[in-house]
PLY file of the C-alpha trace (Angstrom):
ply
format ascii 1.0
element vertex 278
property float x
property float y
property float z
element edge 277
property int vertex1
property int vertex2
end_header
-22.49 8.66 1.52
-21.13 5.01 1.23
-22.39 3.07 -2.20
-21.61 -0.46 -3.22
-20.95 -0.91 -6.80
-19.74 -3.38 -9.65
-18.36 -3.53 -13.05
-19.83 -4.95 -15.63
-17.85 -8.10 -14.94
-19.30 -8.23 -11.73
-16.06 -6.69 -9.77
-16.80 -5.34 -6.74
-16.06 -1.86 -5.11
-17.75 0.51 -2.47
-17.44 4.10 -3.39
-17.04 7.18 -0.24
-17.81 10.69 -1.07
-18.36 13.25 1.72
-17.67 17.15 1.90
-13.71 16.67 2.60
-13.01 14.02 -0.08
-14.06 10.73 -2.09
-12.56 7.52 -2.59
-12.57 4.07 -4.31
-11.98 0.64 -2.27
-12.32 -2.47 -4.08
-13.55 -5.63 -2.01
-11.01 -7.81 -3.45
-7.55 -7.00 -1.61
-9.75 -3.98 0.62
-7.51 -1.92 -2.06
-8.07 1.76 -2.12
-7.43 2.81 -5.61
-8.88 6.04 -6.01
-8.42 9.05 -3.28
-8.95 12.81 -3.33
-9.47 15.42 -1.94
-12.33 17.79 -2.78
-11.00 20.65 -5.37
-7.76 18.80 -5.80
-6.45 16.24 -7.94
-6.03 12.68 -7.59
-3.16 11.53 -5.31
-3.44 8.22 -5.95
-1.72 6.76 -9.22
-4.06 4.32 -11.00
-2.68 2.44 -14.16
-5.03 3.42 -17.19
-4.28 -0.50 -18.11
-5.22 -1.86 -14.72
-7.11 -4.90 -14.38
-10.05 -4.82 -12.68
-10.29 -8.91 -12.62
-10.88 -11.00 -9.62
-7.55 -13.21 -8.97
-5.74 -10.25 -10.72
-3.81 -7.45 -8.36
-4.92 -4.07 -9.48
-1.51 -1.60 -10.64
-1.59 1.49 -8.69
-3.76 2.54 -5.14
-2.51 1.18 -1.82
-2.29 -2.63 -2.58
-2.04 -4.50 0.64
1.31 -6.78 0.47
0.80 -9.61 3.17
1.74 -11.75 5.10
4.99 -11.46 3.57
6.45 -8.53 1.38
8.47 -9.61 -1.82
8.65 -13.31 -2.63
8.21 -15.90 -0.25
10.84 -18.69 0.11
8.52 -20.79 -1.95
8.65 -18.86 -5.22
5.66 -21.04 -6.52
3.53 -18.49 -3.92
2.36 -15.04 -5.15
4.43 -12.04 -4.77
3.75 -10.04 -1.65
1.40 -12.17 -0.74
-2.49 -13.11 -0.62
-4.18 -10.45 0.80
-4.37 -8.27 -2.48
-6.35 -10.95 -4.12
-8.33 -12.44 -1.66
-11.93 -11.14 -1.06
-12.60 -9.14 1.78
-15.33 -8.77 4.26
-16.96 -5.36 4.54
-18.01 -5.05 7.71
-19.06 -1.64 8.62
-19.05 1.69 8.28
-19.22 5.20 10.08
-20.80 8.47 8.79
-21.42 10.21 11.20
-19.33 13.76 10.58
-19.91 15.08 6.98
-16.48 15.38 6.68
-15.09 12.01 7.48
-16.43 8.44 6.23
-14.73 5.72 8.36
-14.82 1.85 7.30
-13.50 -1.39 8.31
-12.33 -4.48 6.47
-11.90 -8.17 7.28
-9.81 -11.11 5.92
-9.69 -14.44 7.70
-7.82 -17.75 7.48
-9.74 -19.98 5.33
-9.14 -23.30 3.44
-7.13 -21.51 0.43
-5.09 -19.17 2.73
-3.95 -22.79 4.82
-2.40 -24.08 1.37
0.17 -21.07 1.18
0.18 -19.93 4.71
-0.32 -22.50 7.49
-1.44 -20.01 9.97
-5.14 -19.11 11.18
-5.12 -15.01 11.68
-7.54 -12.12 11.66
-6.91 -9.44 9.13
-8.43 -5.90 9.66
-8.07 -2.78 7.60
-9.25 0.47 9.23
-10.05 3.04 6.61
-10.95 6.57 7.17
-11.71 9.24 4.00
-11.26 12.63 5.00
-9.23 15.78 4.09
-6.42 13.04 5.32
-6.47 9.16 4.09
-5.74 6.90 7.12
-4.93 3.22 6.80
-4.41 0.93 9.82
-3.98 -2.60 9.12
-4.18 -4.94 12.09
-3.37 -8.39 12.33
-4.16 -10.99 14.97
-2.85 -14.42 15.69
-5.11 -16.58 16.39
-2.97 -19.75 15.95
-1.36 -22.01 18.55
2.40 -21.05 17.53
3.76 -17.63 16.48
4.18 -16.61 13.12
6.79 -13.98 10.82
5.23 -11.18 9.66
6.40 -8.57 6.67
3.82 -6.35 4.87
3.59 -3.05 3.57
0.96 -0.34 2.41
2.34 -0.40 -0.96
1.13 3.08 -1.63
1.17 4.31 -5.21
1.60 8.01 -5.74
0.67 10.38 -9.10
3.18 12.80 -9.71
3.16 15.81 -12.51
6.10 14.15 -13.76
8.98 12.14 -12.01
11.70 14.67 -12.84
9.66 17.40 -10.67
9.81 14.56 -8.13
11.79 15.00 -4.52
11.44 13.01 -1.26
12.34 14.44 1.81
12.41 12.77 5.23
15.12 10.15 4.65
18.44 11.72 4.89
21.24 9.68 6.49
19.02 6.61 6.73
20.35 3.50 5.65
19.01 1.61 2.88
19.10 -1.52 1.12
19.34 -1.08 -2.92
17.59 -4.24 -4.17
19.10 -3.69 -7.31
22.73 -4.39 -6.67
21.71 -6.16 -2.70
24.29 -3.32 -1.32
23.93 -1.37 2.02
23.86 2.44 1.84
23.13 5.74 3.55
21.30 7.97 1.69
22.89 11.68 1.53
20.61 14.49 1.21
16.99 14.50 -0.46
15.58 11.52 -3.24
15.80 12.30 -6.79
14.35 10.31 -9.77
16.97 9.66 -12.98
16.61 6.11 -12.88
15.29 2.73 -11.85
15.19 3.24 -7.91
14.19 0.21 -5.67
15.38 0.53 -2.38
14.44 -0.61 1.46
14.78 2.76 4.13
15.13 1.19 7.44
15.15 3.17 10.79
12.57 5.61 9.58
10.94 7.66 12.55
10.17 10.73 10.93
7.72 12.29 8.20
8.14 11.78 4.74
7.33 14.59 2.27
6.73 13.94 -1.43
7.44 17.24 -2.87
6.12 17.78 -6.67
6.03 20.60 -8.74
3.02 22.67 -7.54
1.96 20.58 -4.04
3.42 18.85 -1.47
2.09 15.54 0.06
2.98 14.10 3.43
2.78 10.73 4.88
3.12 9.72 8.96
3.59 6.31 9.63
3.47 4.18 13.24
4.45 0.52 13.62
6.72 0.47 10.76
10.48 2.20 10.72
11.05 0.70 7.36
10.04 2.56 3.98
10.14 1.41 0.23
10.75 3.92 -2.38
10.71 2.29 -5.55
9.87 4.06 -9.00
10.65 0.84 -12.32
11.93 3.29 -14.78
12.14 2.97 -18.16
13.23 -0.91 -18.97
10.87 -3.01 -16.30
8.08 -0.81 -16.88
7.76 -2.63 -20.19
8.05 -5.49 -19.12
5.24 -5.28 -16.60
1.89 -6.02 -16.72
-0.97 -3.52 -16.45
1.33 -0.57 -17.47
1.75 1.59 -20.30
5.64 2.58 -21.20
5.55 5.59 -19.89
3.76 4.97 -16.81
7.27 5.50 -14.70
7.02 9.31 -15.96
3.81 9.45 -13.41
4.06 7.48 -10.43
6.09 6.26 -7.44
5.64 4.36 -4.81
6.81 4.91 -1.02
5.08 2.27 0.68
5.05 1.71 4.39
6.47 -1.69 5.39
7.51 -3.84 7.77
10.23 -5.37 5.87
13.73 -7.36 6.72
15.14 -6.03 9.73
11.71 -4.52 10.47
9.93 -7.86 10.29
7.65 -8.71 13.16
7.30 -12.07 15.51
3.81 -12.35 16.38
2.96 -14.66 19.47
-0.69 -16.43 19.58
-3.60 -14.33 20.43
-1.49 -11.34 19.92
-2.07 -8.67 17.43
0.12 -5.78 15.35
-0.53 -3.05 13.87
0.93 -0.31 10.81
-0.80 2.48 10.23
-0.28 5.03 7.48
-1.72 9.17 7.25
-1.72 10.76 3.93
-2.15 14.31 3.84
0 1
1 2
2 3
3 4
4 5
5 6
6 7
7 8
8 9
9 10
10 11
11 12
12 13
13 14
14 15
15 16
16 17
17 18
18 19
19 20
20 21
21 22
22 23
23 24
24 25
25 26
26 27
27 28
28 29
29 30
30 31
31 32
32 33
33 34
34 35
35 36
36 37
37 38
38 39
39 40
40 41
41 42
42 43
43 44
44 45
45 46
46 47
47 48
48 49
49 50
50 51
51 52
52 53
53 54
54 55
55 56
56 57
57 58
58 59
59 60
60 61
61 62
62 63
63 64
64 65
65 66
66 67
67 68
68 69
69 70
70 71
71 72
72 73
73 74
74 75
75 76
76 77
77 78
78 79
79 80
80 81
81 82
82 83
83 84
84 85
85 86
86 87
87 88
88 89
89 90
90 91
91 92
92 93
93 94
94 95
95 96
96 97
97 98
98 99
99 100
100 101
101 102
102 103
103 104
104 105
105 106
106 107
107 108
108 109
109 110
110 111
111 112
112 113
113 114
114 115
115 116
116 117
117 118
118 119
119 120
120 121
121 122
122 123
123 124
124 125
125 126
126 127
127 128
128 129
129 130
130 131
131 132
132 133
133 134
134 135
135 136
136 137
137 138
138 139
139 140
140 141
141 142
142 143
143 144
144 145
145 146
146 147
147 148
148 149
149 150
150 151
151 152
152 153
153 154
154 155
155 156
156 157
157 158
158 159
159 160
160 161
161 162
162 163
163 164
164 165
165 166
166 167
167 168
168 169
169 170
170 171
171 172
172 173
173 174
174 175
175 176
176 177
177 178
178 179
179 180
180 181
181 182
182 183
183 184
184 185
185 186
186 187
187 188
188 189
189 190
190 191
191 192
192 193
193 194
194 195
195 196
196 197
197 198
198 199
199 200
200 201
201 202
202 203
203 204
204 205
205 206
206 207
207 208
208 209
209 210
210 211
211 212
212 213
213 214
214 215
215 216
216 217
217 218
218 219
219 220
220 221
221 222
222 223
223 224
224 225
225 226
226 227
227 228
228 229
229 230
230 231
231 232
232 233
233 234
234 235
235 236
236 237
237 238
238 239
239 240
240 241
241 242
242 243
243 244
244 245
245 246
246 247
247 248
248 249
249 250
250 251
251 252
252 253
253 254
254 255
255 256
256 257
257 258
258 259
259 260
260 261
261 262
262 263
263 264
264 265
265 266
266 267
267 268
268 269
269 270
270 271
271 272
272 273
273 274
274 275
275 276
276 277
């Protein structure tokens, strides 16, 4: 079942329920802010004080960072691009399987995007809600010249407590530590006892998030860079739409094309990044 809903302030989202799972997706940003398999706990983390207002990014779920990841060279432009605060068009859905629901959302260039980024484009998000959460983000260059693309599916995962969280699958991978701007090599599994902000490269294998009572698997394609982030205590206090202890119950594992994994799209060509969470 797919139902179009609005909050009291007019904020629009779509609620999806089938026999395997449920989800909620905002039209602003095509932002998945809720995903839960039947009879299981929520997989995505969502801030209790997140803004659901037009023009403000939702804190949690899966923000789409596009067409740039991080800060643009022009510091007056929004961090992580404009896709996550733009209104997307809901194109169609498919509920032919009682255990699976598929939806397509689209964003194209317009007068506002061309002020920030001079290229013409079409961006589509294909989402499948089942016992797996599948996200496919396809960029098509509709311009007459090539452009450079960096992007991320900035997934926030809910954990019982950050002290119980462990990430497997990145051992021996090189990464840029965004806190020191030094290049390092991962040794062993990732655990958390301080702020972590790293961009891993050469990632080809499945990533596993192990919590106290469950494992979550992430499989990417079209992406060889993965961002791992937890803001810890001091940064959480400085961030918008986060309670002071929010860092204890979330971490991000982001499927990305960042830094060395950036993509160059020629005119009329397309590129797709895909993440499957199960």
